[in-house]
All heavy atoms as TSV, in Angstrom:
chain	resi	resn	atom	element	x	y	z
A	1	GLY	N	N	12.409	17.629	-7.953
A	1	GLY	CA	C	12.236	16.267	-7.988
A	1	GLY	C	C	11.994	15.618	-6.609
A	1	GLY	O	O	11.987	16.116	-5.560
A	2	TRP	N	N	12.236	14.228	-6.654
A	2	TRP	CA	C	12.150	13.511	-5.315
A	2	TRP	C	C	13.135	14.027	-4.398
A	2	TRP	O	O	12.988	14.206	-3.178
A	2	TRP	CB	C	12.290	12.153	-5.498
A	2	TRP	CG	C	11.192	11.476	-6.378
A	2	TRP	CD1	C	11.113	10.963	-7.614
A	2	TRP	CD2	C	9.967	11.113	-5.824
A	2	TRP	NE1	N	9.970	10.455	-7.905
A	2	TRP	CE2	C	9.130	10.563	-6.878
A	2	TRP	CE3	C	9.197	11.197	-4.610
A	2	TRP	CZ2	C	7.863	9.923	-6.804
A	2	TRP	CZ3	C	7.927	10.727	-4.488
A	2	TRP	CH2	C	7.243	10.225	-5.540
A	3	PRO	N	N	14.516	14.197	-4.819
A	3	PRO	CA	C	15.475	14.682	-3.796
A	3	PRO	C	C	15.113	16.077	-3.172
A	3	PRO	O	O	15.704	16.374	-2.069
A	3	PRO	CB	C	16.710	14.759	-4.716
A	3	PRO	CG	C	16.526	13.909	-5.797
A	3	PRO	CD	C	15.081	14.029	-6.082
A	4	ARG	N	N	14.444	16.838	-3.920
A	4	ARG	CA	C	14.125	18.330	-3.334
A	4	ARG	C	C	12.797	18.196	-2.567
A	4	ARG	O	O	12.263	19.222	-2.148
A	4	ARG	CB	C	14.108	19.244	-4.500
A	4	ARG	CG	C	15.446	19.419	-5.239
A	4	ARG	CD	C	15.251	20.602	-6.338
A	4	ARG	NE	N	14.182	20.416	-7.323
A	4	ARG	CZ	C	14.395	19.822	-8.517
A	4	ARG	NH1	N	15.587	19.237	-8.855
A	4	ARG	NH2	N	13.326	19.754	-9.289
A	5	HIS	N	N	12.321	17.052	-2.435
A	5	HIS	CA	C	11.009	16.907	-1.598
A	5	HIS	C	C	9.782	17.660	-2.313
A	5	HIS	O	O	8.981	18.023	-1.538
A	5	HIS	CB	C	11.307	17.361	-0.085
A	5	HIS	CG	C	12.434	16.750	0.519
A	5	HIS	ND1	N	12.345	15.303	0.998
A	5	HIS	CD2	C	13.605	17.195	0.760
A	5	HIS	CE1	C	13.548	15.069	1.476
A	5	HIS	NE2	N	14.367	16.107	1.408
A	6	GLU	N	N	9.838	17.631	-3.510
A	6	GLU	CA	C	8.639	18.274	-4.189
A	6	GLU	C	C	7.621	17.139	-4.384
A	6	GLU	O	O	7.335	16.718	-5.711
A	6	GLU	CB	C	9.094	18.799	-5.542
A	6	GLU	CG	C	10.111	20.023	-5.444
A	6	GLU	CD	C	10.570	20.434	-6.750
A	6	GLU	OE1	O	10.428	19.710	-7.701
A	6	GLU	OE2	O	11.310	21.531	-6.770
A	7	VAL	N	N	7.097	16.641	-3.438
A	7	VAL	CA	C	6.166	15.443	-3.396
A	7	VAL	C	C	4.905	15.891	-2.798
A	7	VAL	O	O	4.846	16.530	-1.701
A	7	VAL	CB	C	6.695	14.261	-2.730
A	7	VAL	CG1	C	5.782	13.155	-2.700
A	7	VAL	CG2	C	8.133	13.932	-3.277
A	8	LEU	N	N	3.787	15.667	-3.561
A	8	LEU	CA	C	2.534	16.080	-3.110
A	8	LEU	C	C	1.690	14.808	-2.627
A	8	LEU	O	O	1.637	13.869	-3.333
A	8	LEU	CB	C	1.659	16.576	-4.221
A	8	LEU	CG	C	2.402	17.846	-4.972
A	8	LEU	CD1	C	1.592	18.268	-6.058
A	8	LEU	CD2	C	2.532	19.091	-4.006
A	9	GLY	N	N	1.205	14.865	-1.405
A	9	GLY	CA	C	0.129	13.843	-1.022
A	9	GLY	C	C	-1.119	14.045	-1.727
A	9	GLY	O	O	-1.548	15.185	-1.901
A	10	SER	N	N	-1.718	13.063	-2.251
A	10	SER	CA	C	-2.885	13.226	-2.930
A	10	SER	C	C	-3.995	12.121	-2.641
A	10	SER	O	O	-4.840	11.907	-3.476
A	10	SER	CB	C	-2.595	13.112	-4.449
A	10	SER	OG	O	-2.029	12.026	-4.850
A	11	GLY	N	N	-3.836	11.506	-1.538
A	11	GLY	CA	C	-4.933	10.583	-1.243
A	11	GLY	C	C	-4.425	9.500	-0.232
A	11	GLY	O	O	-3.327	9.054	-0.201
A	12	GLU	N	N	-5.498	9.167	0.569
A	12	GLU	CA	C	-5.184	8.041	1.423
A	12	GLU	C	C	-6.639	7.378	1.662
A	12	GLU	O	O	-7.575	7.835	1.226
A	12	GLU	CB	C	-4.689	8.505	2.718
A	12	GLU	CG	C	-5.586	9.423	3.501
A	12	GLU	CD	C	-4.928	10.107	4.699
A	12	GLU	OE1	O	-3.741	10.380	4.666
A	12	GLU	OE2	O	-5.621	9.957	5.638
A	13	GLY	N	N	-6.567	6.067	2.067
A	13	GLY	CA	C	-7.847	5.308	2.194
A	13	GLY	C	C	-7.469	4.015	2.581
A	13	GLY	O	O	-6.265	3.566	3.030
A	14	ARG	N	N	-8.365	3.033	2.362
A	14	ARG	CA	C	-8.318	1.565	2.687
A	14	ARG	C	C	-8.433	0.839	1.496
A	14	ARG	O	O	-9.293	1.256	0.600
A	14	ARG	CB	C	-9.217	1.266	3.669
A	14	ARG	CG	C	-8.990	1.769	5.136
A	14	ARG	CD	C	-9.742	1.199	6.185
A	14	ARG	NE	N	-9.254	1.810	7.413
A	14	ARG	CZ	C	-9.363	1.136	8.531
A	14	ARG	NH1	N	-9.956	-0.041	8.596
A	14	ARG	NH2	N	-9.000	1.696	9.616
A	15	LYS	N	N	-7.795	-0.321	1.299
A	15	LYS	CA	C	-8.073	-1.207	0.197
A	15	LYS	C	C	-8.198	-2.604	0.721
A	15	LYS	O	O	-7.377	-3.086	1.657
A	15	LYS	CB	C	-6.773	-1.080	-0.748
A	15	LYS	CG	C	-6.818	-1.829	-1.908
A	15	LYS	CD	C	-6.066	-1.112	-3.019
A	15	LYS	CE	C	-6.382	-1.729	-4.438
A	15	LYS	NZ	N	-6.977	-0.891	-5.283
A	16	THR	N	N	-9.026	-3.284	0.054
A	16	THR	CA	C	-9.302	-4.773	0.460
A	16	THR	C	C	-8.795	-5.553	-0.801
A	16	THR	O	O	-9.248	-5.210	-1.916
A	16	THR	CB	C	-10.643	-5.041	0.701
A	16	THR	OG1	O	-11.157	-4.280	1.813
A	16	THR	CG2	C	-10.969	-6.428	0.974
A	17	LEU	N	N	-7.943	-6.593	-0.551
A	17	LEU	CA	C	-7.647	-7.493	-1.774
A	17	LEU	C	C	-8.102	-8.898	-1.176
A	17	LEU	O	O	-8.030	-9.231	-0.107
A	17	LEU	CB	C	-6.129	-7.515	-1.898
A	17	LEU	CG	C	-5.477	-6.150	-2.200
A	17	LEU	CD1	C	-3.948	-6.280	-2.128
A	17	LEU	CD2	C	-5.987	-5.560	-3.600
A	18	ILE	N	N	-8.401	-9.723	-2.220
A	18	ILE	CA	C	-8.714	-11.074	-2.006
A	18	ILE	C	C	-7.764	-11.945	-2.533
A	18	ILE	O	O	-7.525	-12.014	-3.875
A	18	ILE	CB	C	-10.208	-11.457	-2.630
A	18	ILE	CG1	C	-11.232	-10.490	-2.144
A	18	ILE	CG2	C	-10.514	-12.860	-2.224
A	18	ILE	CD1	C	-11.348	-10.422	-0.527
A	19	HIS	N	N	-6.865	-12.612	-1.787
A	19	HIS	CA	C	-5.752	-13.439	-2.241
A	19	HIS	C	C	-6.324	-14.769	-2.460
A	19	HIS	O	O	-7.069	-15.322	-1.658
A	19	HIS	CB	C	-4.619	-13.348	-1.275
A	19	HIS	CG	C	-3.363	-14.012	-1.763
A	19	HIS	ND1	N	-3.303	-15.493	-1.633
A	19	HIS	CD2	C	-2.350	-13.584	-2.346
A	19	HIS	CE1	C	-2.081	-15.779	-2.130
A	19	HIS	NE2	N	-1.482	-14.622	-2.598
A	20	PRO	N	N	-6.042	-15.585	-3.545
A	20	PRO	CA	C	-6.558	-16.911	-3.723
A	20	PRO	C	C	-6.156	-17.813	-2.689
A	20	PRO	O	O	-6.782	-18.861	-2.545
A	20	PRO	CB	C	-5.921	-17.323	-5.162
A	20	PRO	CG	C	-4.727	-16.382	-5.193
A	20	PRO	CD	C	-5.012	-15.186	-4.673
A	21	THR	N	N	-5.086	-17.654	-1.904
A	21	THR	CA	C	-4.664	-18.745	-0.896
A	21	THR	C	C	-5.110	-18.264	0.479
A	21	THR	O	O	-5.682	-19.136	1.245
A	21	THR	CB	C	-3.064	-18.870	-0.964
A	21	THR	OG1	O	-2.738	-19.246	-2.260
A	21	THR	CG2	C	-2.703	-19.908	-0.017
A	22	VAL	N	N	-4.770	-16.987	0.902
A	22	VAL	CA	C	-5.004	-16.644	2.173
A	22	VAL	C	C	-6.306	-15.916	2.465
A	22	VAL	O	O	-6.693	-15.562	3.572
A	22	VAL	CB	C	-3.849	-15.761	2.840
A	22	VAL	CG1	C	-2.598	-16.663	2.862
A	22	VAL	CG2	C	-3.684	-14.591	2.147
A	23	GLY	N	N	-7.005	-15.453	1.251
A	23	GLY	CA	C	-8.202	-14.773	1.433
A	23	GLY	C	C	-8.140	-13.379	1.737
A	23	GLY	O	O	-7.316	-12.727	1.034
A	24	ARG	N	N	-8.933	-12.772	2.432
A	24	ARG	CA	C	-9.129	-11.303	2.574
A	24	ARG	C	C	-7.933	-10.651	3.276
A	24	ARG	O	O	-7.589	-11.144	4.390
A	24	ARG	CB	C	-10.507	-10.969	3.328
A	24	ARG	CG	C	-10.820	-9.472	3.277
A	24	ARG	CD	C	-12.151	-9.272	4.052
A	24	ARG	NE	N	-12.479	-8.011	4.030
A	24	ARG	CZ	C	-13.619	-7.497	3.494
A	24	ARG	NH1	N	-14.594	-8.304	3.123
A	24	ARG	NH2	N	-13.971	-6.253	3.538
A	25	LEU	N	N	-7.448	-9.550	2.688
A	25	LEU	CA	C	-6.420	-8.779	3.233
A	25	LEU	C	C	-6.815	-7.309	3.173
A	25	LEU	O	O	-7.444	-6.790	2.222
A	25	LEU	CB	C	-5.039	-8.887	2.302
A	25	LEU	CG	C	-4.465	-10.287	2.147
A	25	LEU	CD1	C	-3.538	-10.393	1.094
A	25	LEU	CD2	C	-4.012	-10.897	3.420
A	26	GLU	N	N	-6.637	-6.568	4.355
A	26	GLU	CA	C	-6.939	-5.228	4.439
A	26	GLU	C	C	-5.739	-4.381	4.606
A	26	GLU	O	O	-4.849	-4.646	5.462
A	26	GLU	CB	C	-7.774	-5.033	5.798
A	26	GLU	CG	C	-9.162	-5.823	5.744
A	26	GLU	CD	C	-10.174	-5.083	4.912
A	26	GLU	OE1	O	-10.089	-3.950	4.652
A	26	GLU	OE2	O	-11.155	-5.802	4.490
A	27	PHE	N	N	-5.746	-3.205	3.909
A	27	PHE	CA	C	-4.540	-2.434	3.909
A	27	PHE	C	C	-4.988	-0.972	4.046
A	27	PHE	O	O	-6.010	-0.589	3.611
A	27	PHE	CB	C	-3.725	-2.378	2.555
A	27	PHE	CG	C	-3.077	-3.802	2.327
A	27	PHE	CD1	C	-3.801	-4.885	1.652
A	27	PHE	CD2	C	-1.797	-3.957	2.864
A	27	PHE	CE1	C	-3.226	-6.040	1.508
A	27	PHE	CE2	C	-1.247	-5.234	2.663
A	27	PHE	CZ	C	-1.947	-6.256	1.955
A	28	GLU	N	N	-4.160	-0.058	4.691
A	28	GLU	CA	C	-4.386	1.362	4.543
A	28	GLU	C	C	-3.404	1.854	3.507
A	28	GLU	O	O	-2.259	1.262	3.396
A	28	GLU	CB	C	-4.018	1.970	5.885
A	28	GLU	CG	C	-4.282	3.382	6.150
A	28	GLU	CD	C	-4.104	3.864	7.472
A	28	GLU	OE1	O	-2.914	3.853	8.023
A	28	GLU	OE2	O	-5.088	4.158	8.169
A	29	HIS	N	N	-3.681	2.774	2.688
A	29	HIS	CA	C	-2.828	3.222	1.698
A	29	HIS	C	C	-2.638	4.764	1.530
A	29	HIS	O	O	-3.709	5.449	2.038
A	29	HIS	CB	C	-3.161	2.696	0.202
A	29	HIS	CG	C	-4.352	3.200	-0.306
A	29	HIS	ND1	N	-4.537	4.435	-0.958
A	29	HIS	CD2	C	-5.673	2.647	-0.337
A	29	HIS	CE1	C	-5.855	4.707	-1.392
A	29	HIS	NE2	N	-6.539	3.775	-0.972
A	30	ALA	N	N	-1.527	5.159	1.261
A	30	ALA	CA	C	-1.329	6.647	1.084
A	30	ALA	C	C	-0.645	6.702	-0.374
A	30	ALA	O	O	0.246	6.041	-0.708
A	30	ALA	CB	C	-0.461	7.201	2.054
A	31	LEU	N	N	-1.022	7.768	-1.126
A	31	LEU	CA	C	-0.537	8.073	-2.499
A	31	LEU	C	C	0.132	9.440	-2.454
A	31	LEU	O	O	-0.395	10.357	-1.883
A	31	LEU	CB	C	-1.780	8.027	-3.465
A	31	LEU	CG	C	-1.441	8.418	-4.850
A	31	LEU	CD1	C	-0.678	7.445	-5.532
A	31	LEU	CD2	C	-2.728	8.667	-5.595
A	32	PHE	N	N	1.306	9.368	-3.121
A	32	PHE	CA	C	2.116	10.552	-3.143
A	32	PHE	C	C	2.484	10.789	-4.539
A	32	PHE	O	O	2.839	9.806	-5.253
A	32	PHE	CB	C	3.423	10.495	-2.365
A	32	PHE	CG	C	3.149	10.249	-0.833
A	32	PHE	CD1	C	3.038	8.998	-0.329
A	32	PHE	CD2	C	2.879	11.256	-0.009
A	32	PHE	CE1	C	2.713	8.758	1.066
A	32	PHE	CE2	C	2.583	11.090	1.254
A	32	PHE	CZ	C	2.591	9.875	1.876
A	33	LYS	N	N	2.275	11.930	-5.127
A	33	LYS	CA	C	2.827	12.302	-6.529
A	33	LYS	C	C	3.992	13.149	-6.545
A	33	LYS	O	O	4.248	13.935	-5.656
A	33	LYS	CB	C	1.587	13.049	-7.180
A	33	LYS	CG	C	0.312	12.240	-7.487
A	33	LYS	CD	C	-0.586	13.157	-8.192
A	33	LYS	CE	C	-1.548	12.407	-8.812
A	33	LYS	NZ	N	-2.526	13.323	-9.621
A	34	HIS	N	N	4.754	12.942	-7.675
A	34	HIS	CA	C	5.884	13.821	-7.775
A	34	HIS	C	C	5.511	14.964	-8.728
A	34	HIS	O	O	5.526	14.778	-9.941
A	34	HIS	CB	C	7.077	12.926	-8.424
A	34	HIS	CG	C	8.315	13.636	-8.876
A	34	HIS	ND1	N	8.599	13.797	-10.147
A	34	HIS	CD2	C	9.170	14.307	-8.123
A	34	HIS	CE1	C	9.590	14.565	-10.117
A	34	HIS	NE2	N	10.080	14.826	-9.037
A	35	GLY	N	N	5.299	16.079	-8.122
A	35	GLY	CA	C	4.774	17.217	-8.903
A	35	GLY	C	C	3.439	17.078	-9.380
A	35	GLY	O	O	2.674	16.025	-9.188
A	36	GLU	N	N	2.810	18.140	-10.041
A	36	GLU	CA	C	1.417	18.050	-10.465
A	36	GLU	C	C	1.246	17.537	-11.908
A	36	GLU	O	O	0.267	17.189	-12.231
A	36	GLU	CB	C	0.804	19.449	-10.262
A	36	GLU	CG	C	0.759	19.977	-8.898
A	36	GLU	CD	C	-0.092	21.218	-8.632
A	36	GLU	OE1	O	-0.918	21.489	-9.498
A	36	GLU	OE2	O	0.285	21.978	-7.740
A	37	GLU	N	N	2.334	17.705	-12.751
A	37	GLU	CA	C	2.196	17.354	-14.166
A	37	GLU	C	C	2.873	16.056	-14.484
A	37	GLU	O	O	3.360	15.985	-15.644
A	37	GLU	CB	C	2.704	18.612	-14.970
A	37	GLU	CG	C	1.824	19.761	-14.627
A	37	GLU	CD	C	2.346	20.911	-15.633
A	37	GLU	OE1	O	2.976	20.719	-16.654
A	37	GLU	OE2	O	2.178	22.163	-15.169
A	38	THR	N	N	2.931	15.120	-13.592
A	38	THR	CA	C	3.716	13.975	-13.913
A	38	THR	C	C	2.865	12.703	-13.484
A	38	THR	O	O	1.964	12.825	-12.663
A	38	THR	CB	C	5.078	13.846	-13.211
A	38	THR	OG1	O	5.734	12.695	-13.587
A	38	THR	CG2	C	5.051	13.941	-11.800
A	39	ASP	N	N	3.093	11.614	-14.197
A	39	ASP	CA	C	2.395	10.382	-13.793
A	39	ASP	C	C	3.198	9.526	-12.697
A	39	ASP	O	O	2.791	8.443	-12.336
A	39	ASP	CB	C	2.251	9.459	-15.053
A	39	ASP	CG	C	1.271	10.076	-16.095
A	39	ASP	OD1	O	0.307	10.809	-15.480
A	39	ASP	OD2	O	1.397	9.742	-17.239
A	40	HIS	N	N	4.341	10.028	-12.299
A	40	HIS	CA	C	5.149	9.439	-11.181
A	40	HIS	C	C	4.448	9.565	-9.908
A	40	HIS	O	O	4.074	10.551	-9.499
A	40	HIS	CB	C	6.609	9.994	-11.099
A	40	HIS	CG	C	7.452	9.834	-12.351
A	40	HIS	ND1	N	8.344	10.680	-12.825
A	40	HIS	CD2	C	7.520	8.735	-13.192
A	40	HIS	CE1	C	8.829	10.436	-13.859
A	40	HIS	NE2	N	8.399	9.126	-14.150
A	41	ARG	N	N	4.228	8.317	-9.281
A	41	ARG	CA	C	3.616	8.353	-8.050
A	41	ARG	C	C	4.073	7.160	-7.164
A	41	ARG	O	O	4.746	6.194	-7.617
A	41	ARG	CB	C	2.068	8.188	-8.104
A	41	ARG	CG	C	1.624	6.878	-8.815
A	41	ARG	CD	C	0.289	6.939	-9.142
A	41	ARG	NE	N	-0.155	5.761	-9.781
A	41	ARG	CZ	C	-1.432	5.306	-9.747
A	41	ARG	NH1	N	-2.321	6.155	-9.369
A	41	ARG	NH2	N	-1.679	4.152	-10.333
A	42	LEU	N	N	3.990	7.298	-5.851
A	42	LEU	CA	C	4.458	6.363	-4.883
A	42	LEU	C	C	3.143	5.972	-4.016
A	42	LEU	O	O	2.447	6.882	-3.578
A	42	LEU	CB	C	5.428	6.900	-4.021
A	42	LEU	CG	C	5.932	6.044	-2.826
A	42	LEU	CD1	C	6.605	4.763	-3.156
A	42	LEU	CD2	C	6.836	6.906	-1.867
A	43	VAL	N	N	2.875	4.752	-4.007
A	43	VAL	CA	C	1.744	4.256	-3.184
A	43	VAL	C	C	2.321	3.391	-2.023
A	43	VAL	O	O	3.005	2.431	-2.347
A	43	VAL	CB	C	0.731	3.402	-3.941
A	43	VAL	CG1	C	-0.442	3.155	-3.083
A	43	VAL	CG2	C	0.197	4.337	-5.153
A	44	LEU	N	N	1.980	3.647	-0.786
A	44	LEU	CA	C	2.494	2.911	0.323
A	44	LEU	C	C	1.294	2.151	0.899
A	44	LEU	O	O	0.213	2.802	1.224
A	44	LEU	CB	C	2.862	3.803	1.431
A	44	LEU	CG	C	4.226	4.658	1.126
A	44	LEU	CD1	C	4.549	5.660	2.248
A	44	LEU	CD2	C	5.396	3.846	0.695
A	45	TYR	N	N	1.466	0.781	1.062
A	45	TYR	CA	C	0.324	0.091	1.593
A	45	TYR	C	C	0.796	-0.452	3.068
A	45	TYR	O	O	2.009	-0.978	3.137
A	45	TYR	CB	C	0.053	-1.221	0.796
A	45	TYR	CG	C	-0.590	-0.704	-0.545
A	45	TYR	CD1	C	-0.014	-0.512	-1.645
A	45	TYR	CD2	C	-2.023	-0.812	-0.521
A	45	TYR	CE1	C	-0.548	-0.185	-2.899
A	45	TYR	CE2	C	-2.671	-0.437	-1.732
A	45	TYR	CZ	C	-1.984	-0.145	-2.748
A	45	TYR	OH	O	-2.723	0.266	-3.925
A	46	SER	N	N	-0.024	-0.241	4.010
A	46	SER	CA	C	0.318	-0.643	5.427
A	46	SER	C	C	-0.776	-1.783	5.758
A	46	SER	O	O	-1.867	-1.485	5.717
A	46	SER	CB	C	0.216	0.466	6.386
A	46	SER	OG	O	1.187	1.461	6.067
A	47	PRO	N	N	-0.190	-2.836	6.129
A	47	PRO	CA	C	-1.313	-4.010	6.452
A	47	PRO	C	C	-2.038	-3.544	7.850
A	47	PRO	O	O	-1.499	-3.082	8.707
A	47	PRO	CB	C	-0.424	-5.218	6.756
A	47	PRO	CG	C	0.866	-4.754	7.038
A	47	PRO	CD	C	1.126	-3.491	6.247
A	48	LEU	N	N	-3.275	-3.772	7.755
A	48	LEU	CA	C	-4.196	-3.585	9.017
A	48	LEU	C	C	-4.443	-4.870	9.719
A	48	LEU	O	O	-4.322	-5.965	9.005
A	48	LEU	CB	C	-5.492	-2.920	8.526
A	48	LEU	CG	C	-5.372	-1.452	8.024
A	48	LEU	CD1	C	-6.657	-1.063	7.385
A	48	LEU	CD2	C	-4.911	-0.472	9.054
A	49	PRO	N	N	-4.712	-4.835	11.062
A	49	PRO	CA	C	-4.858	-6.048	11.852
A	49	PRO	C	C	-6.242	-6.745	11.411
A	49	PRO	O	O	-6.327	-8.007	11.744
A	49	PRO	CB	C	-4.931	-5.586	13.168
A	49	PRO	CG	C	-5.187	-4.083	13.188
A	49	PRO	CD	C	-4.703	-3.702	11.931
A	50	GLN	N	N	-7.097	-6.162	10.675
A	50	GLN	CA	C	-8.352	-6.836	10.368
A	50	GLN	C	C	-8.027	-7.983	9.608
A	50	GLN	O	O	-7.260	-8.033	8.611
A	50	GLN	CB	C	-9.247	-5.834	9.626
A	50	GLN	CG	C	-9.903	-4.734	10.459
A	50	GLN	CD	C	-9.004	-3.542	10.625
A	50	GLN	OE1	O	-7.832	-3.488	10.335
A	50	GLN	NE2	N	-9.680	-2.432	11.040
A	51	HIS	N	N	-8.822	-9.007	9.764
A	51	HIS	CA	C	-8.752	-10.293	8.969
A	51	HIS	C	C	-7.262	-10.851	9.050
A	51	HIS	O	O	-6.843	-11.567	8.231
A	51	HIS	CB	C	-9.242	-10.123	7.553
A	51	HIS	CG	C	-10.529	-9.620	7.320
A	51	HIS	ND1	N	-11.644	-10.372	7.598
A	51	HIS	CD2	C	-11.018	-8.239	7.113
A	51	HIS	CE1	C	-12.660	-9.606	7.453
A	51	HIS	NE2	N	-12.332	-8.402	7.225
A	52	ASP	N	N	-6.612	-10.598	10.148
A	52	ASP	CA	C	-5.209	-11.075	10.403
A	52	ASP	C	C	-4.322	-10.877	9.132
A	52	ASP	O	O	-3.398	-11.690	8.761
A	52	ASP	CB	C	-5.262	-12.685	10.635
A	52	ASP	CG	C	-6.014	-12.985	11.895
A	52	ASP	OD1	O	-5.856	-12.253	12.918
A	52	ASP	OD2	O	-6.824	-14.076	11.911
A	53	THR	N	N	-4.371	-9.743	8.616
A	53	THR	CA	C	-3.564	-9.348	7.517
A	53	THR	C	C	-2.081	-9.427	7.646
A	53	THR	O	O	-1.361	-10.068	6.840
A	53	THR	CB	C	-3.988	-7.951	6.914
A	53	THR	OG1	O	-5.330	-7.970	6.530
A	53	THR	CG2	C	-3.182	-7.533	5.709
A	54	PRO	N	N	-1.498	-8.896	8.782
A	54	PRO	CA	C	0.001	-8.968	9.013
A	54	PRO	C	C	0.334	-10.534	9.104
A	54	PRO	O	O	1.423	-10.853	8.503
A	54	PRO	CB	C	0.083	-8.198	10.253
A	54	PRO	CG	C	-0.958	-7.308	10.473
A	54	PRO	CD	C	-2.143	-8.074	9.841
A	55	ALA	N	N	-0.319	-11.393	9.737
A	55	ALA	CA	C	0.038	-12.779	9.854
A	55	ALA	C	C	-0.051	-13.463	8.471
A	55	ALA	O	O	0.888	-14.360	8.106
A	55	ALA	CB	C	-0.748	-13.473	10.958
A	56	LYS	N	N	-1.073	-13.036	7.760
A	56	LYS	CA	C	-1.218	-13.756	6.456
A	56	LYS	C	C	-0.087	-13.358	5.616
A	56	LYS	O	O	0.512	-14.315	4.774
A	56	LYS	CB	C	-2.593	-13.363	5.766
A	56	LYS	CG	C	-3.720	-14.025	6.555
A	56	LYS	CD	C	-4.963	-13.509	5.831
A	56	LYS	CE	C	-6.278	-14.073	6.499
A	56	LYS	NZ	N	-7.546	-13.604	5.934
A	57	LEU	N	N	0.256	-12.001	5.613
A	57	LEU	CA	C	1.453	-11.562	4.654
A	57	LEU	C	C	2.740	-12.374	5.120
A	57	LEU	O	O	3.538	-12.724	4.282
A	57	LEU	CB	C	1.670	-10.077	4.842
A	57	LEU	CG	C	0.576	-9.311	4.143
A	57	LEU	CD1	C	0.775	-7.836	4.428
A	57	LEU	CD2	C	0.594	-9.484	2.569
A	58	ALA	N	N	3.002	-12.441	6.522
A	58	ALA	CA	C	4.024	-13.089	7.042
A	58	ALA	C	C	4.201	-14.641	6.397
A	58	ALA	O	O	5.161	-15.105	6.059
A	58	ALA	CB	C	4.122	-13.109	8.486
A	59	SER	N	N	3.053	-15.231	6.420
A	59	SER	CA	C	2.932	-16.666	5.975
A	59	SER	C	C	3.283	-16.661	4.316
A	59	SER	O	O	3.945	-17.648	3.960
A	59	SER	CB	C	1.560	-17.306	6.264
A	59	SER	OG	O	0.582	-16.874	5.546
A	60	LEU	N	N	2.643	-15.663	3.681
A	60	LEU	CA	C	3.024	-15.779	2.277
A	60	LEU	C	C	4.492	-15.510	1.919
A	60	LEU	O	O	4.990	-16.148	1.155
A	60	LEU	CB	C	2.221	-14.700	1.555
A	60	LEU	CG	C	0.752	-14.957	1.472
A	60	LEU	CD1	C	0.017	-13.642	0.948
A	60	LEU	CD2	C	0.470	-16.049	0.490
A	61	LEU	N	N	5.147	-14.634	2.845
A	61	LEU	CA	C	6.624	-14.276	2.576
A	61	LEU	C	C	7.449	-15.479	2.925
A	61	LEU	O	O	8.386	-15.811	2.346
A	61	LEU	CB	C	7.008	-13.105	3.383
A	61	LEU	CG	C	6.415	-11.692	2.832
A	61	LEU	CD1	C	6.719	-10.613	3.851
A	61	LEU	CD2	C	7.102	-11.506	1.441
A	62	ALA	N	N	6.903	-16.192	4.007
A	62	ALA	CA	C	7.695	-17.365	4.479
A	62	ALA	C	C	7.694	-18.495	3.517
A	62	ALA	O	O	8.637	-19.299	3.419
A	62	ALA	CB	C	7.241	-17.835	5.817
A	63	ALA	N	N	6.645	-18.581	2.644
A	63	ALA	CA	C	6.459	-19.597	1.708
A	63	ALA	C	C	7.245	-19.411	0.483
A	63	ALA	O	O	7.494	-20.274	-0.366
A	63	ALA	CB	C	5.018	-19.754	1.409
A	64	THR	N	N	7.851	-18.303	0.367
A	64	THR	CA	C	8.514	-17.955	-0.955
A	64	THR	C	C	10.035	-18.226	-0.817
A	64	THR	O	O	10.601	-18.289	0.234
A	64	THR	CB	C	8.559	-16.561	-1.368
A	64	THR	OG1	O	8.895	-15.610	-0.425
A	64	THR	CG2	C	7.085	-16.167	-1.674
């Protein structure tokens, strides 16, 4: 399982989201699966500097 580090990397790439308030957000993502025969997965999104994504995320978090 996860504690035994039986985690498979199965993809990475970029993702664009359009937020109704701040507009375009750009992320790099990595997908990790727990074993080959399970639907459990972990997706990590990292904000990219394009379109001021980190600053836009900070403003959204500050507003909550």
